[in-house]
C-alpha positions in Angstrom: -25.5 -28.1 22.5 -28.0 -25.1 22.0 -31.2 -25.7 22.7 -33.6 -25.7 20.1 -35.7 -22.2 19.6 -39.9 -22.2 19.8 -42.3 -20.0 19.5 -44.5 -20.2 22.0 -47.7 -17.8 22.3 -49.6 -16.7 25.5 -52.8 -16.9 24.0 -52.2 -21.1 24.8 -52.2 -20.5 28.4 -49.7 -23.5 29.0 -50.6 -24.7 32.7 -47.3 -23.2 34.8 -45.4 -26.3 35.5 -45.6 -27.0 31.2 -44.3 -23.1 30.9 -41.6 -24.0 33.3 -40.9 -27.4 30.8 -40.4 -25.0 27.9 -38.4 -22.9 29.4 -35.8 -26.1 30.5 -36.2 -27.4 27.3 -36.1 -24.9 24.3 -34.9 -21.1 24.1 -38.5 -19.5 24.1 -39.7 -16.9 22.4 -43.0 -15.5 24.0 -44.9 -13.9 21.8 -49.0 -12.6 22.6 -50.2 -14.5 19.4 -49.2 -14.8 15.8 -50.4 -11.8 15.0 -46.9 -10.4 16.5 -44.8 -12.5 14.5 -42.1 -10.9 12.4 -39.6 -12.0 9.6 -37.0 -12.6 11.6 -38.3 -14.2 14.5 -40.1 -16.4 11.5 -36.4 -16.9 10.2 -35.1 -18.2 13.4 -37.9 -20.5 14.6 -37.1 -24.2 15.1 -40.5 -25.2 16.8 -43.6 -23.4 16.6 -46.3 -24.1 19.2 -50.0 -23.5 16.9 -52.7 -22.1 18.2 -56.4 -22.7 16.7 -57.1 -19.6 14.5 -54.0 -18.6 13.2 -53.1 -20.9 10.3 -49.7 -22.4 10.2 -50.0 -22.1 5.9 -47.1 -22.8 3.0 -46.9 -19.2 3.2 -46.0 -19.2 6.8 -44.1 -22.6 6.9 -41.9 -21.0 4.2 -41.3 -18.1 6.3 -39.4 -20.8 8.6 -36.4 -22.3 6.8 -35.1 -23.7 9.6 -38.5 -25.4 11.2 -38.7 -28.9 12.5 -41.7 -29.6 14.3 -45.1 -27.9 14.2 -46.9 -28.8 17.7 -50.9 -28.2 18.5 -52.2 -29.6 21.9 -55.5 -30.4 20.0 -57.3 -33.1 19.0 -57.2 -31.4 14.9 -55.0 -29.6 12.8 -57.1 -27.7 10.2 -55.3 -24.7 10.7 -52.0 -26.6 10.2 -50.6 -27.3 6.2 -50.1 -30.6 7.6 -49.3 -32.3 3.6 -46.7 -29.1 3.1 -45.2 -30.0 6.8 -44.5 -33.4 5.3 -43.2 -32.4 2.0 -40.7 -30.2 3.9 -39.8 -32.9 6.4 -41.1 -30.9 9.5 -42.8 -32.7 12.2 -46.6 -31.9 13.4 -46.6 -33.1 16.8 -50.4 -32.6 17.2 -52.2 -34.9 19.8 -54.8 -36.7 16.8 -51.7 -38.5 16.6 -52.0 -39.9 19.9 -55.1 -41.9 20.4 -53.6 -44.1 22.6 -52.7 -41.2 24.9 -56.2 -39.5 23.7 -58.2 -42.2 25.6 -57.3 -41.7 28.8 -59.1 -37.5 28.4 -62.4 -38.0 29.4 -63.5 -34.4 29.8 -65.0 -33.8 26.7 -67.5 -36.4 26.9 -68.3 -35.6 30.6 -68.9 -32.4 29.5 -71.2 -33.8 26.8 -73.2 -35.9 29.5 -73.6 -32.9 31.9 -75.1 -31.1 29.1 -77.4 -33.8 28.1 -78.5 -34.1 31.9 -78.6 -30.1 32.3 -80.9 -29.7 29.0 -83.1 -32.6 28.9 -83.8 -31.8 32.7 -84.1 -28.4 33.0 -81.8 -27.8 35.4 -81.2 -24.1 34.5 -84.3 -22.5 34.8 -84.9 -24.7 37.6 -82.0 -23.3 39.3 -83.2 -19.2 38.3 -86.5 -20.2 39.6 -85.4 -21.3 42.7 -83.0 -18.3 43.4 -86.2 -16.5 42.6 -87.6 -18.0 45.3 -89.8 -20.3 43.8 -89.5 -23.9 45.0 -92.2 -25.8 42.7 -91.2 -28.7 40.9 -94.3 -28.9 38.3 -93.0 -26.4 35.7 -89.9 -28.0 35.2 -90.6 -31.8 34.9 -89.0 -33.6 32.0 -90.7 -35.5 29.3 -88.5 -38.8 30.2 -86.4 -40.8 31.7 -83.0 -41.2 29.8 -83.8 -44.8 30.0 -86.6 -44.3 27.7 -84.9 -42.2 25.3 -82.7 -42.8 22.4 -79.3 -41.2 21.5 -77.8 -40.9 18.5 -74.1 -40.4 18.0 -72.5 -38.8 15.1 -69.3 -40.4 14.6 -67.8 -43.2 16.7 -64.9 -42.5 17.3 -62.9 -42.1 20.4 -65.0 -39.6 22.1 -68.2 -41.0 19.9 -67.5 -44.3 21.8 -67.2 -42.9 25.5 -70.4 -41.2 24.8 -71.7 -44.3 24.0 -70.9 -46.4 26.6 -72.0 -43.7 29.2 -75.5 -43.8 27.2 -75.5 -47.5 28.0 -74.9 -46.3 31.2 -78.2 -44.6 31.5 -80.1 -47.8 29.9 -80.4 -45.9 26.6 -81.3 -47.2 23.3 -77.9 -45.7 21.9 -77.5 -46.0 18.0 -74.8 -44.1 16.1 -73.5 -43.0 12.2 -70.0 -43.0 11.4 -69.4 -44.7 7.8 -65.7 -45.2 8.8 -67.0 -47.3 11.6 -68.3 -50.9 10.5 -69.2 -52.3 13.6 -69.0 -51.0 17.2 -67.9 -52.9 20.5 -69.9 -50.4 22.5 -73.6 -51.8 22.1 -74.7 -49.0 19.8 -76.5 -50.3 16.6 -75.1 -48.8 13.2 -77.7 -46.3 10.9 -76.4 -46.0 7.5 -77.2 -42.2 7.1 -77.4 -39.4 9.0 -80.9 -38.4 8.4 -82.0 -41.9 9.3 -80.1 -41.6 12.7 -81.7 -38.1 13.5 -85.4 -39.4 12.6 -84.7 -42.2 15.3 -82.9 -40.2 18.0 -84.3 -38.4 21.1 -80.7 -36.9 22.0 -77.9 -36.4 19.1 -74.8 -35.7 20.0 -71.9 -34.5 17.5 -68.7 -36.2 17.7 -66.8 -35.5 14.4 -63.9 -33.3 13.4 -64.0 -30.3 11.1 -62.7 -30.9 7.6 -64.0 -29.8 4.5 -66.1 -32.9 3.7 -67.8 -32.3 7.2 -68.3 -29.1 7.2 -72.4 -27.7 7.2 -73.1 -31.5 7.4 -76.1 -30.7 9.6 -77.7 -28.3 7.2 -81.3 -27.1 6.8 -82.2 -30.8 5.7 -80.8 -32.2 8.0 -82.1 -30.5 10.8 -85.7 -31.1 9.2 -85.1 -34.6 9.4 -84.9 -34.4 12.9 -87.2 -36.4 15.1 -89.7 -33.4 16.2 -88.8 -32.6 20.1 -85.3 -33.8 19.9 -82.6 -32.6 21.7 -79.2 -31.6 19.9 -75.8 -31.4 21.7 -72.8 -30.2 19.8 -69.1 -30.5 21.6 -67.6 -31.0 18.1 -67.0 -27.6 16.2 -69.2 -25.1 15.4 -68.5 -25.2 11.5 -70.5 -28.8 11.2 -73.9 -27.1 11.4 -75.5 -24.7 9.8 -76.4 -22.7 12.5 -79.6 -20.3 11.2 -81.2 -23.4 10.3 -81.0 -25.0 14.1 -82.1 -21.1 15.3 -85.4 -21.9 13.2 -85.7 -25.9 14.6 -85.5 -24.0 18.1 -88.0 -21.1 17.7 -90.7 -23.4 15.7 -90.2 -26.2 18.4 -89.0 -28.9 16.3 -86.1 -28.7 18.5 -86.9 -29.0 22.0 -83.4 -27.6 22.9 -80.0 -28.0 21.6 -76.5 -27.1 24.0 -73.5 -25.5 22.3 -70.1 -25.9 23.4 -69.0 -24.6 20.4 -69.4 -21.7 18.0 -69.2 -21.1 14.1 -65.8 -18.7 13.8 -65.0 -19.1 17.4 -61.6 -19.3 16.8 -60.9 -16.3 14.0 -59.4 -13.6 15.4 -62.5 -10.9 15.6 -64.6 -13.4 16.7 -64.9 -11.8 19.9 -66.5 -8.8 18.2 -69.0 -10.2 16.5 -70.2 -12.8 19.2 -72.2 -10.7 21.6 -74.4 -9.4 18.6 -75.2 -13.3 17.5 -78.5 -14.0 16.7 -78.1 -17.8 18.6 -76.9 -15.9 21.2 -79.7 -13.2 21.6 -81.8 -16.5 21.1 -80.5 -17.8 23.8 -80.8 -14.7 26.5 -84.5 -15.2 25.6 -84.9 -18.5 26.2 -84.4 -21.7 28.1 -83.9 -24.5 25.7 -80.6 -23.1 24.5 -77.5 -24.1 26.6 -74.3 -22.3 25.4 -70.7 -22.8 26.9 -67.3 -21.7 26.0 -65.8 -24.6 24.7 -64.9 -26.1 28.1 -65.1 -29.4 26.7 -61.5 -30.1 27.5 -61.4 -27.6 30.5 -60.7 -29.6 33.3 -56.8 -28.8 34.9 -55.7 -32.3 35.0 -56.5 -32.8 31.1 -54.9 -29.1 30.4 -51.6 -30.0 32.0 -51.4 -33.6 30.3 -52.3 -32.6 26.9 -49.7 -30.0 27.0 -47.4 -32.6 28.7 -47.7 -35.0 26.1 -47.6 -32.4 23.5 -44.2 -31.2 24.4 -43.7 -35.1 24.7 -44.0 -35.4 21.0 -41.8 -32.3 20.3 -39.0 -33.7 22.1 -39.6 -37.3 20.6 -39.6 -35.7 16.9 -36.4 -33.8 17.4 -34.6 -36.5 19.3 -35.5 -38.7 16.3 -33.5 -35.9 13.6 -30.1 -34.6 13.3 -28.8 -32.0 15.2 -31.7 -29.1 15.4 -29.1 -26.0 15.6 -26.5 -25.7 12.5 
């Protein structure tokens, strides 16, 4: 039996053991990125590994007449036309559809708390002062212990629930806003509106997927509703924010600080060219109350290995449920 033909893009940077699995299970065509696709390759592909930032839309799907599975080791699929795939009987192997498996992946929730602590306890400016030879704790006192603060969680799904549990462990008052979760078993109080939540919270943490209905949900009016002196942490998606409104709130002092593991437009092919001149980055270079990290929420070696491996498992399961993959 011939192996299914799979297109893998090296920008996905799978772990060596998972690359070996791909070579064992598929006839792999490796390209740098989808910018290197050719009509001939797309006409042959049966399994397509799809990186964020490159659309698997109806045009691309129509160019792949033998396509059987689109795979993405991500927790969302804004880059995949799932409805078109369903119409054509193409399976979508995305981690969004593996909730039981994802409950074991805690890396993003852990980073969220690393950012909250680093931000509220002035860890980075204190570190820089120590490196400069200054050993004085007084300039870096936090306004409060976490146990005397309130935590507002936006999106009470898998990650929001984890962050809520960790918040309770710190002794915080935990509230959440999620119109799709009527009650919580995490010891968190439900709040009916986003503006109400941010007005009540000392720390706001975002755990919402990027979708048309959530894009820009943290607009100027929502940012203005934040409790004065609050902190904002986003490990979800950059497209959820009005970045100018966040920048204005930081500059005015309305927000005490923010930590961002995601950025607007980060999955667009020209992002690396535009990012160095972004006004938010310029602000972060000159101020201590904004932490930027390059989307490292899921970046532990074990999480990479496990999520890639599970995506391959999903592909193999989808193919085994079909007739012979090569006519």
